[in-house]
N, C-alpha and C positions, 0 to 999 in steps of 0.2 A: 610392460615394462618387465622387464627379468626376474627381477626382484621379487616378485607376487604381490607388494606392499601395496600397490594403489588399488583402489576402492572407489573413487568418485573423482572426478574432475576437480575437484578445490587439492587433492589430495597431489596432483603436479607443482602446484607450489611448493610444497615442502621438499618433494623430491628430485624433481626434474632441472636438470643444470639447465637455464634458459628460459625457464618459464615463470612467471611473474604475473603478478593478479592483471595486470594490462592487457597478457597475452589470455589468461581465463578469459576475461570478462569480453574478450575479440571473439573466443572460439564460443563461448555462450551466446554474444548475438545472435552467430551464424546458423546454432543449433535453433534458438527459438524465433529467427530470422520473416519465417512463415507468420504464426500469430502477430508480430509484428508491423509487419507489410499489416494487415488486417486490421490490426489498429488504427495505425496510422491513416489507413485511409477512411476510418469510422470516423477520427476525429476530424480529419480533413470536411469529411461531408456537415459535419458537427455545429464548425466553426468557421467554414464555407472560405477552406483555404485550398485555391489551386494546384489540381493535380495534374500534372504532363503525363502523355499518356506514353505507350511504348519507352518506359523504362527500364531497362537490365536490373531486375530485382538482389542480385549479389546471391552468393549458394543459399538453399537452403534445404534442411536435413527433412525427407523424407519416414516419420519412425518405422510405416507400413514396412515399405521395402525395402528400408537401410541402405539409405542410398542420397547421396547429395545431386540433388538439380538446380536451376536455375530459369527462369520464364522472362518475358518482357512484361511488366504491369503499369500500375499509374501509378505514381510517389510525386509528390511536391519536390521541387529543385530550386536550387539558387543558384547564381554562378559561380558557387564552390561547389558544387552538385547535387547527387541527389538527397534528401531526408528523408529519416527514418527516425519515427517518435517512439518514446519508451514513457509508461505509466511511468507518475512523477513518486509513483507511493513505491514501486519496485526498485525506484534507485537509493544509493548506498556509496557513501564516501571512502569506504576502504571494507574488504572483505574480510569474512574472518579469519582464514587461515593465514599464519605469517610464521616462512619459513625461520627466520631470526628468533622469533619467540618459541617458537617449539623448538630449538637446540638448544637454547640460553634459559630458557625455565621448566623445560620437562625431561630433555636428555642429559642434558648437564649435571640436571639438579637428581636425576635418575642416576648417574653413574656417579658423583657426590659419595650418594646412600653408599654404593657396593663399595668405594674405595674407602669409608670410611668403617664398612662392617668388616672391612679384610683389612684394615688399620698397616694399610700400604704405604709406601715412602712416598706419598705425597698427602701423607694427615703431618697437618703441623699440631708442635702442642705450643699454647701460647702462656704465657708469664700468668691471665690468673685460673689455670687450668684446664679453660676450656682449649678443647679441639676444632681442626678446621682443614678443610681441603678447601682453599679458593679455584674460581673458576678459569685464570689463568695457568696454573699449572694442570690442569681439565685441556685443557683447549692443546697445549702441548703436547699431551698423552695421545687425544686422542682426534685431534686436529679438527678441521671445522668445514665451513663449505657442505656442499647435498652429498656428496660421495661419500664425506662424513655421518652425515644422517642414515645416510641409506646403509650404510655398512652396520652402526649402530641400531639401527632399529631392528633389521632384521637378525640382531641376537637378541634385540629385547621389543619385541611387537608388543608389549602390554603399556607400551609405554603410549605409543600410535594410538592404542584402546580408547587410554584413558581423555589423549588430547581431543578426539573424535568425538567421547561423550562428554566432556566440559563444554565445545562449541554446541553442542547440542542444546544445550542448557540455554546459552545466550542467544537471547531476543534484542537484536538490534530494531528497533522502529523506525518507521519513515522519516526521511527529511523533514521538516516540518518549514513552512514558512520563510520563516526567518534565515530555516538553514539552505534553504535551495537561494533564495536572496544572494547571501554572500557569497556562494556555492557559483552561480552566476553571472554576477554582477549585475538581477536585475532587483527592479523593485521588489517590495511585499502588494497585497493585495492593498488596493485603497480602497476602507472599508464605505467611509464616507461616499464618494463614488459612485459603489456601485448601488447602496444603498439611495441616496438622491437619484439613482438613474431609474432605479425601483418605482421612487413616490412618484418620479414626473410623468408619469406612462398613464395615460389618461383611463378609467374604468369603462369600459363596452366592449361588445361581439370586434368591434373594427380593430384593435388594438389587442388582442387577443394573442398573439403570435409573439408581436414585441415583448407581453408580460410572460410571457413562455420563458424566452430568452434569457430575460432581465433575470427571473427566478432561478433558469437551471446557473448563471451567472454569478448568483449571487448563495445559493445553498454549494453548490461546486465550491465555492472558496470555504465558505462559514464552515461544513463540516469536511472536510480534509482535514486528515488522511483519513476517519470514521470510515463515512463515504467515497465510493470510488467509481469509475469508470461510468461516466453517465451518460444514458442512450436518452433521446431524443424520441417522441411516437414511436414508441418502442410498439412492436405486431404481438399478439399473442392470440389465440384462439384461431390460427391460420390467416391472422390479417383481417379477423372482424370484431376484432376488439384490439385498442391503442392504449398506452400507457404515456401521460404525460411527459413524464420524468420518472426513468427509473437507474439506482444506483445498486453497486455492489456495497454489501458492509462486509468492509474489511475492519473492522474494528477490532483493538487487541486490548482499550482500557473503555474507563466513560461511558456515558450514557448506551450507545451504542452498540458495545459490549454488553454489557449491562443486560439492556433487553434479548441481544441473541441467544445470550445464557440461559433465556427463562421463557421466551417465546417464539414460534416462528419468523425469523427476518435475517433469512441470507440476501434479502435484498428488500431497499427499500422504493417504496412508491410514492412518487408525485403526482396531484393532478393540479393543475394550477387555475380558478376559476376566477375573471376579472370581469365580477359582474357588477351590475349599479347597485344589484339589493346582494339580500343574504342569499346561499347557499340553503338548500333544504334537502328532505331528503332522496329526491334523486338524485343530486350528484355525492351525499352518501354513499346508497346503495353503486353507484357507478363505480366508486373509486373499492368499494367492499369486491364487489364481484370481479376486478382483477388479482383479488388474493387467490394463493390455495396452499398447503400443507409444503408443496416445495417451492414455489415463488418468495414465498413470504404473507403472514399474514398483518402487515405495520405496514403504516404511510401515512403521508402528510397530506392536509389540504390547507390549501392559498389560497386567501382571496382578500381584498379588497378592503374593507371594514364589515363589521358586526353591529346593525341594527341593535340584535337579544343577541349578544353573545355568550348568554347564560344559557340561552333557550337552547342553540347548535351545539355547546360540548352536552348538554344532557340527550341530545341526539348521538351525538359522538358516544355516551355511553350506553345507549339504549343501542346501538349495532354493537359494539362490545359483550356487551349481556344476552346478545340473542346468539353470540358467539360468530358473528360475521366479520372478524378483526377487530383492529387496533388502530383509530384515525386518529391523527393528532393533526386539530384545527388551530392554523397561523391568521392573521391578518396583516396588514402593515404594520400596527403597531408593534405585534410582538415578534417579526422582522427588526423592527430598529431595537428591539431590546436585546434581541440575539448579535445585532452588529455592534452594539454596545458594550455588552459582554467582552467581544473579542478586543474590541478597542483598548478597554481595558485593563487586557494583558491575561485574559482567561483564556487559556489556550490547552487544560486542562482537560478538554471536551465533555464535561459533566452537562453543560447545555440543561441548568437548574432551570429556565423552563419549561423546558422539550420534560425533564424529568417529575415536576410537578402538574404537567399537562396530562401526562402519562398514568400518571398515579390517581388523576382523576377519573379514568377510564377505569383501574381495575380495585381502585381500594373502596 
């Protein structure tokens, strides 16, 4: 832009005619289309969504070559066309930048101060002795629309700097389950059905895969949006080891944010043990062997039930005392308690049971 005002893509919403949040969203989608394609393929693999071959990817940006390209790839398709999935944790209803807000609440307020300082003809003296400058008169003098925004921002760039600074301090949290349901016209998670499906799985090796899938479905719903991007059977150490379920810790509040602030927890690992009996030290060693300073040192071990829960929790404490990581053990009854917490409307991400169990490792 010839004015030199644009620094970020969002600035175009304020300064460029015909550019709205919808267009910025479309541009952003094109820029990040390649990782979105990869994400779509990984989700399709996780949930068994059929992929069609030789689908035109659409425009994708190569930051290395600084060039656009497209390719034929695999994507889900419907009668309406190809599908590109987006992580729900990054979805927002609206963008932070708004041209009308910037114009009326920042530029006009600044110009009001200019007029009052100059005691200009726009200043009115009220009967009670107060003075004012109305926005109606300011608009008559300075005009409106993006051409007026550009003109006055070039004269007073400090207004735009303040707007950007204020927006940097604003955080829009991810949409929760209720927000997403209302936006998409879809149901919220059926907590009872998720828990019933888990409880109905028989213990034993034959149902291990079914149990793992059910744990992923339940935990992904329970811990959203704190934990995101589930990966099942994630390979590490060049494929020599696997992690049953791995989550990215995206929490900004609640229990998982607290854990990340005090311990190494960029990812949370889950090992699923569909055993008839109690897990033992080998199972703890298996999960702690997946930890590292870069991957994280906090995990969850799920199992069906403990004959001696106190003994196993002490083994988890021993693992922590030996500086081999922090393992939160949860059986079916614990998971049912977490479900009841969510059903009761506790969506503050505190997870009191998890906090209590973690304190048992470190206090």
